[in-house]
C-alpha positions, 0 to 999 in steps of 0.5 A: 651036221650028220653026227649031230643029227644021228647022235644028238637028236632024241625025242621020246614017245610017250602014250598020249595020255601021258603027253596030254597033261602039259604040266607033266615032266614028260610032256615038257621034256618031249616038248623041249626035245621036239623044239630042239630038233626043229631048231636043228633042222632050221640050222641044217637047211641054212647050209642049203646052197653051200653044202650040196642040196641032196645032202641037206635034203637028206639030213633035213628031210629024211633023217630029221623030219621024217625019223624024228619030228614027224613021229612026234607031230603024228602023236600030237593031238589034232589042234593048235599045238599040232598046227604050230608044230607043222607051221614051224617045220614049214617055215624051215623049208626053203622056197627054192626047193619047191620052184620045180614042183608041179601043183598038187605034188611035193618033194618025195621026202615030204609025202607023209608030212603033206599027207598029215597036213592034208588031213 
């Protein structure tokens, strides 16, 4: 899993003007790469309970979400596409990770993502 996250994930960052045209080849390529990374996130998280939780959280949240997915989400204009991306990421996260989290706080690895959601 670590090798896949470190070597197989690539989401190019293009100027917003280039990506806003959903029919452009760059926009389509970036979208495919983003959704592939989301699928990898969901697959990594499936190992929770089998592999040590800290390893899964490090790969899934620290490396995949914060290093790749969040950059793309932050560069996506606010609107339905951004909401869909955020919803898909949230759907990947196991509820069990949040059982001991007190109201108004979140997991340390999710601080930047939760700040984006609040905006």
